[in-house]
C-alpha positions as CSV (number, residue, x, y, z in Angstrom):
1,M,-229.7,-97.3,36.6
2,L,-228.1,-97.0,40.1
3,E,-231.3,-98.4,41.6
4,R,-231.2,-101.5,39.3
5,N,-227.5,-102.2,40.1
6,S,-228.2,-102.0,43.8
7,K,-231.0,-104.5,43.4
8,I,-228.7,-107.0,41.7
9,R,-226.1,-106.6,44.4
10,S,-228.6,-106.9,47.2
11,S,-230.3,-109.9,45.7
12,G,-227.0,-111.8,45.7
13,R,-227.6,-113.1,42.2
14,F,-225.5,-112.4,39.1
15,P,-227.2,-111.7,35.9
16,S,-227.1,-114.6,33.4
17,D,-225.3,-112.4,30.8
18,L,-222.5,-111.8,33.2
19,L,-222.1,-115.6,33.8
20,I,-222.0,-116.3,30.1
21,F,-219.4,-113.5,29.7
22,L,-217.2,-115.0,32.5
23,F,-217.4,-118.7,31.5
24,T,-217.3,-118.5,27.7
25,P,-213.5,-118.2,27.6
26,L,-213.2,-121.3,29.8
27,L,-215.4,-123.3,27.4
28,L,-213.6,-122.2,24.3
29,S,-210.0,-122.6,25.6
30,G,-208.0,-125.8,25.5
31,C,-206.8,-127.9,22.7
32,S,-209.5,-127.7,20.0
33,T,-207.3,-128.6,17.0
34,H,-205.9,-132.0,16.0
35,Q,-202.5,-130.9,17.2
36,C,-203.1,-132.8,20.4
37,D,-204.5,-136.1,19.0
38,A,-202.8,-139.0,20.7
39,S,-200.4,-141.0,18.5
40,T,-197.8,-143.7,18.9
41,Q,-194.6,-144.6,17.1
42,S,-192.0,-147.3,17.7
43,E,-188.2,-147.2,17.6
44,G,-186.9,-150.8,17.3
45,P,-183.6,-152.3,18.4
46,D,-181.9,-151.0,15.2
47,A,-182.7,-147.4,16.2
48,G,-179.8,-145.5,17.7
49,T,-176.2,-146.5,18.2
50,V,-174.4,-148.5,20.8
51,T,-170.8,-147.8,21.8
52,Q,-168.7,-149.6,24.3
53,Y,-165.5,-148.2,25.7
54,D,-163.5,-149.5,28.6
55,G,-166.5,-151.2,30.2
56,T,-168.9,-148.3,29.7
57,W,-171.8,-149.0,27.4
58,T,-173.7,-146.1,25.8
59,W,-176.9,-146.3,23.7
60,Q,-178.2,-143.1,22.1
61,T,-181.1,-142.4,19.8
62,S,-179.1,-139.8,17.9
63,S,-176.0,-137.6,18.0
64,I,-176.1,-134.7,20.4
65,L,-175.8,-132.4,17.3
66,S,-178.5,-133.6,14.9
67,G,-181.1,-136.3,14.1
68,W,-183.3,-135.7,17.1
69,I,-186.7,-137.5,17.0
70,T,-189.8,-135.4,16.3
71,F,-191.9,-135.7,19.5
72,N,-195.4,-134.3,18.9
73,G,-197.8,-133.4,21.7
74,Q,-199.6,-136.4,23.2
75,E,-197.3,-138.8,21.3
76,T,-195.9,-142.0,22.8
77,I,-192.7,-143.4,21.5
78,N,-191.9,-147.0,22.3
79,F,-188.2,-147.9,22.4
80,T,-186.5,-151.3,22.3
81,L,-182.9,-151.5,23.2
82,P,-180.6,-153.6,21.0
83,S,-179.8,-157.2,22.3
84,D,-176.1,-156.4,22.7
85,F,-176.9,-153.6,25.2
86,P,-177.2,-154.5,28.9
87,P,-180.8,-154.8,30.0
88,L,-182.7,-152.1,31.8
89,G,-182.3,-152.3,35.5
90,T,-178.6,-153.2,35.3
91,P,-177.1,-151.6,38.5
92,G,-175.7,-148.1,37.8
93,M,-177.7,-147.6,34.5
94,T,-178.9,-144.2,33.7
95,L,-181.6,-143.6,31.1
96,V,-181.9,-139.8,30.3
97,P,-184.4,-138.2,27.9
98,Y,-183.5,-134.7,26.5
99,V,-185.9,-132.4,24.7
100,S,-185.4,-129.3,22.6
101,T,-187.5,-127.0,20.5
102,D,-185.0,-127.4,17.6
103,P,-184.0,-130.7,15.9
104,D,-180.6,-129.3,15.0
105,Q,-178.3,-128.6,17.9
106,V,-175.4,-127.4,15.7
107,D,-176.8,-123.9,15.6
108,A,-179.3,-123.9,18.4
109,G,-177.4,-125.9,21.1
110,Q,-180.4,-125.5,23.5
111,F,-181.8,-128.6,25.2
112,V,-182.8,-129.7,28.7
113,V,-183.1,-133.0,30.5
114,A,-186.8,-133.8,30.1
115,G,-188.8,-134.3,33.2
116,G,-192.5,-134.3,34.0
117,Q,-195.0,-133.8,31.2
118,P,-192.6,-133.4,28.3
119,A,-191.3,-137.0,28.8
120,E,-193.2,-139.3,31.1
121,M,-191.3,-142.6,31.1
122,Q,-192.5,-146.1,31.6
123,I,-190.3,-149.2,31.7
124,T,-192.2,-151.9,29.7
125,G,-189.8,-154.7,29.7
126,A,-186.1,-155.8,30.2
127,R,-185.1,-154.0,27.0
128,S,-188.1,-151.7,26.3
129,F,-189.5,-148.5,27.6
130,S,-191.9,-145.8,26.4
131,L,-191.9,-142.0,26.6
132,L,-195.1,-139.9,26.5
133,N,-195.1,-136.2,25.6
134,A,-198.1,-135.3,27.7
135,T,-198.2,-131.7,26.5
136,C,-199.6,-130.2,23.4
137,A,-196.2,-128.8,22.4
138,L,-193.9,-130.1,19.7
139,Y,-190.5,-131.1,21.0
140,Y,-187.5,-133.0,19.6
141,L,-186.2,-135.9,21.6
142,R,-182.9,-137.6,22.3
143,V,-182.5,-140.4,24.7
144,V,-179.2,-141.7,26.2
145,A,-178.6,-144.8,28.3
146,T,-175.3,-145.4,30.0
147,V,-174.0,-148.2,32.2
148,T,-170.6,-149.4,33.3
149,V,-170.4,-153.1,33.4
150,P,-167.4,-154.4,35.4
151,P,-165.3,-157.1,33.8
152,P,-166.0,-160.7,34.8
153,V,-164.1,-161.7,37.9
154,D,-161.5,-164.4,37.3
155,A,-162.5,-167.3,39.5
156,G,-159.0,-168.8,39.2
157,G,-160.1,-171.8,37.3
158,D,-157.8,-171.2,34.3
159,A,-154.5,-171.2,36.3
160,P,-152.0,-173.9,35.4
161,H,-151.9,-176.9,37.7
162,D,-148.8,-177.6,39.9
């Protein structure tokens, strides 16, 4: 037996059984269920709420406490902002996706700003964007857009004439 092992080592070749043993886990791993099938959903301009207070506009898909959107692995969600909300690209606008492993934050209260694979963002128009969950994990999503729009500057055209 010792002689056979020394021949294998000295020949520089691995036995084929060893190769099969080493590489079989690599071939069997990965996403082999339908959990990671790509899907798409759309959230139209009626989704979420818009509030405006003292020049600051906020659009959010849900309350911070509940109603988070189910965000399956390999799912893309297309969003359209309401027409009364300032367009994407307005100076000073922030568009922040949050993810959680729990849809109800009343009890859980655990979420993070999503970055990288859990929420890959693409701006697709003046009032539209998409988010891709590029993982195989189930998350719950909340998106918040905020922008402060200064009041219009009075050009002085409405002053009384002398």
